[in-house]
N, C-alpha and C positions, 0 to 999 in steps of 0.2 A: 504494500500500500504506500501511498504518498505521505511521508511524514510532513512535508511542507503543507499539503492541503489540510491535513488534520490540525497542524499548528495554527493555521489561519482561523479555524473555528474558535480558538481561544482569544483571537483578536477582535471578534465581533462585539459590538457595543450592546450593552443591556439597555433596553428601553421598553416602551409601552407594548411592543409586539409580543412580549413574553409574559404570559399571565402567571400570577402567583409569586413572581420574584419581588424582592424588597423594593418598594418605590424609591428609597434613598440610594439604591445602587445604580440608578440611571446614569449613564455616561461612563461607568466602569466597563472594562472589557470583561468577557466571560472568564478569562484567565485571572484577572485581578480579583473578581468576585470569588472565584474558587479558592484563591490563595488566602482570603480572609477567613475561610473555614467557619462560616456563620452557622448558627444552630437553626434548624428548621422551625423550631417552636419559639425561640426567643430572639432570632436574628432579623426580624422585620418582614418575614415572608407573609404574604396575604392569602387568605383563603378565597376560593378553593386552590389547593396546590397538590399536584401529583408528585410523588417521590418514589424513587427506586432504592431498594435496600442494597447497600454496597456488599454486605456479607453474603446475602442470598444470591445476588447476581454472580458473584465469584463462585459460589457453591455450584450453581447450575452449569456454568461454563465448564468447570472442572469435571462434573459428573458426566456430562455428555461426551467430553473428550475421552474419559476413561471407558465409557460404555462402547463407543465406536471402536476404540483400540482393542478392547477385549473381544469384540465380535468380528474383527477383521474387516471393518467397514471404513470407507472414506466418507467424509461428512461435508455436505454443502448446505448449511442451514438456510432456510428460506428467509431472505432479507426483507420481504414485504411485511413481516411481522413488526419490525422496528423502524425500518428505513433510517437507521442511525449508523453512519460510517464509523463512529467511535466503537459501537458494538460490533460492527463487521470486523474491525481491526482486532478486537479482543477475541472474537470467535476464531479468527485465523491464528492468533497467538496460541489459542488453545486447540490447535491441530486441524482446523477446518481446511479442507482441500480448496474450497472456493465458496462462493455465495450463490444461492438460487434466487432468481427473480422472476417476475411475471410479465412485465410490460416494458416497452422501450424506455419510458422515463426513468424507471428504476435502474435500468442498465446505465443510463447516462449519469445518474448519481454515483453509481458504483465506479464508473470509469473516471469521473472527476476526482475520486479519491484513490485512484490507482489500483483498484481490484483487477487482478490479472486472470482470474478464472471465474466465469459466470455460466451457470446452468439456467437457461431460460425455459421455464416450465410452461410453455405455451407455444402454439404455432404462430409465427410472426409473418404477416403478409403485407404490412404497411411498407410501401416502397421507399418513403423518405427515411424511415427507421432502418430499413435494410441497407440503404446506401450509406447511411452513417456508420452502421456496424462494419460494412465492408471497408470503409475508410479507416476505422479504428484497427481492424485486423491488419490492414496494409501498413499502417504507421507503427505498429508495435508487434514485433515478432513473438513477444512473450505472452501476448493476450490470447486467451482461448475462450471461445464461446461455443456452448453446445445448446442446440435449440430443438424443440419438438417439431415433428411434422405429423399431420393426421389426415391428410387427404392428397389425392393426385392434383386437384385444383390448387391446393396450397403450394405444392412443389412447383407447379407451373408459374404461379405468381412470384414466388421467391426467385426462381431462375430468371424471370424477366427483369426483376429489380436489381439483381446481382450481376447482370451481364457485364463482362469485362473485368470483374473483380479479380485481383491477382491471387487471392487466397480463397479456397472454398470454405463455406460455413459448415461446421460439423453438425449433423442432425441425428436425432434418435426417433424412431417410430413410436408414437404414443399409443399404447394399447388401452382402450376404454375399459373402465371397471365393470361394465355390464350394460345391458339394454336399459335405457332410461337414465344412465349415469351422465356425467358431464361431457367433457370433450374426449377425443380419442377414437381410434379405429375400432369398429365393433367386432370384426371377424378376422381370423388368421389369414384368410384368402385376401381380404382387403388390405391387411398389413403387407402382404407380399406385393400387391399391386403398387402400394405407396413406395415400398423399397425399390421396385423396378423403376418407378418414375425417378427416384433419386439417382439410381445408377445411370439413367439416361441423360443426366445433365452434368456439366463440368463445374457448376457453381456450388454444388452441395456434395458432402461426403457422409455416407452412412457410417456411424460409429457405434450404434447400439440400439437398445430399446428401453422404454421407460413408461411410467404411469403413476397413478395416485390411487392407492388402495382405500383411502378414506371415502371414496365415492362408491365403493361396492354396495349395491342395494342390500338393505337389511344386514349390514355388516356384523359378523361374529367371527370368532377365530377360524372356524372351518371355511366359511365363505371367503374370508380374506386370504387364507392359505391357498385355497383352490385358485383364486385369481393370480396370486403371486407365482404359483406353479405354472400357470399359463404364460406369464411373462417370461419366466426362465426358459420354458420350452420354446417360446418364440425366439429368444436369443440363440438357443442351441440349434434350432432349425435354420435360422439365418446363417449361422456359422458353417453348418454342414453344407449349405448351398453355396458357400463361397461369397457371401454378400459383403463381408467386411474386408475390402481390398484397400491396400495402401494406408492402413491404420496401425497404430502401435498397441492399442488395447481395445477391448470391447466394453462399452459402458452398459451396465444394467442398473437402473435407478428407480427407486420408489421411496416411500417413507414420509408420511405426515407425522403428526404428534400423537396419534391415538393407537397406532398399530406397529410401531417400529420394532417391538419384540418379535412379532411374527415375521416381519421383513428380515430381521437378523437370522431367525431360524431357517427360513427358506433360502436366503442367500448363502448361508453356510453349506447348503446342499448343491450349489451350482457345480456341475461336473467340470472337469478340465476341458477347456476349449483350445482352439488353435492359437489363441493369443491370450495374454494376461487379461483378467477381468477386473474392471474398475467397478466395485460394488459401492454405489453412491447413495447414501442416506440423506434426506432433505428436510428433516423435521426442524421447524423454526420456532414454535411457541415456547420451547423449553427455556429460552434465554431469560424471560421474566416469569414464565409459568403463570398460574392465576389461582383465584380462590373459588372458581366455579366450574366452568365447562371442562377445562383440561385437568383440573384436580380430580374430577370424576373419571375422565377417560384415559389418563396417563397409563401407559403400559407398566409403569413401576408399581401400580396397584396389583398387577398380576404377578410381578416378579420382584417382591420387596427385598429379596436378598441382593438385588443389583443396586439398591440405593433408593433415594426419593428426591424429586425436585421440590423446590421451595418457592412459594409465591413471593415475588419481589416487589410488586406494586402495592402502594397504599395511597388512596386519595383522601386528603384531609379537607374537611369542610367544617363550617361553623354553624351552630344553631342560631337562626335569625328570627325564629318565631316559635312560640310554645302556646298555641291558642287554647289548648285544653289538656286535661290529664291523659288523654288517649292519643294525642297528636303533637308532632313537632315537625319543623321544616329546617333543613340545612341548605346552604347556598351553593350546592353543586347539583347539576342536572345533566341533561342530554348533551350539552355542549362540553361536558367535562368527563363523563363516565361512559364506559362501554355499557350498552343495554340491549344489543341485538340478540344475545343468547340468554343472559340472566340479568336480573337487577343486582346492583351492588349489595354487599353484605356489611351491615354495621358490626364492627369488630371491637373497637375500643373507644373510650371517651377520655379526653384530657381536660383537666381543670386545675388551674394554679400549679402547673408543673407536675401533677400527679396523673398517672394513666391507670385506667381500670377497665375490665371487660364491659362491653356494651350490653349489659344484662337488660332484658326487657325491651330492646330496640329492634325494629325490623323495617327495612325499606319496602314500601308497598307500591310506589309509583315514582316516575320521574317526569317533571316538567322541563322546559328548556334550561332553566337556571335554578331549579329547586329539586331536592329529593324529599318525598313524603315519607315520614317516619310514623309508624304505629308504636305507641309506648304503653307498656303495661304498668301495673302498680309497682313492680320491681325497679322500674327505670328511675334513675336519679339523673335528671337532665335539666339544664337551665340554659336560657339564652346566653350566648357567648361561649359555651363549651365547644371544644373541637371534637369532631367525630371522625375516627379513622375508618375508611370504607375499603373493603376488599372488592376486587373487580374480577369479572369474568371476560375472557376472550382478549388476549393481548393485542391482537391485530387492530381492534377498534378501541383500544386504550391509548396506544402510542400515537395514533393519528390525530388525536385531539390536542396534543401538546407539542410545541416546537422546541422547548428547552426544558429538560426535566432534571431537577436536582437528584443527585445520588447521595444518599445520607447513610451514615454509619448508625449503629444501633442506638447510640446516645443522642442522635439528632444532628451530629456534625456533618455538614454538607461538604463533600470532598471533591465533587465533580459535577458537571452539567452535560447532559446528553442532548445533542442537537438532532432533530429529526427532519426529514425531507420528504413530505408527502405531496 
């Protein structure tokens, strides 16, 4: 990655663009503010403010590095989760092969910060974006991009846009997770037709197969395993047919954040092929984990002996109204908290520097700028209290915040993570 581009993030001035940060920090650079090591609770931060736990972030990075190594997997975590180059850098420091992305804008962000390996988990047919990628490949011999293809028409459009490009774009055939699933080729015969189309053009190079098991209909371990075995069989069949010509390795890739244990099991059974196999896992939500959706779905629930991810996000809001004994409102809503999968969870209350469990509090709804809290007789809650909320779904938490404090357990803010959505 580019250390110069990352260093420039610390030179950005703090101002009104970044919600939750101390108003008296306006005019400081991000680096200067970080050097002050302010406390999240006493250092002038304004609610609502989202924070990442420094310790839990470190734990999650280390755990997934260990997991991938233990299972002989390479790791390209999905960057759409955070769109934070500082976290991309840390993921690479913790062993990531590269970064997975979904759309051209995300690739542009990654390239602006010097990411050298990108797995684009989507078919890309936009001619302007393809011409830009061709130029990036031509200008940087160390840059590698692997992209999905899932149709003959897509291959034709890619070929037309890439005409004259000096380097071919590496592609993998995306196998759909089943009828009615999201993208991808539905049948093995159609996969072969797409591979034939790739072989017929000079602008693309077939390097493997891939897909996303999280889209398997009515997913359970047996159905997910069956689909992954289809994916492996597709790679084996393509290899026997001599489809991987002029490549150094065969890419076989899958792995969201809910079934990477099954991916590890099936990929461990890949037979010896004519070339080395790059077994590429793409799980991305692990970096922050969450207190809802992924806490329920994480494979570590099934294999606790492998470790456990820890939720690193907490959204701090303040009680601004206590209209009755059964109701309260805090000043964080849909603009601040993920709500597409689950409502936030009231976890702790802070008053006068003391933190206690949020007993008797539950979030029942979100407005744009308010969370509705139901309070029982057990709830000890007053206007002015800070409430710490756990969030579900990292992908729709990161995207609401451009600059996120990273706080140690005692509240000391040691860094700020910049996002680019």
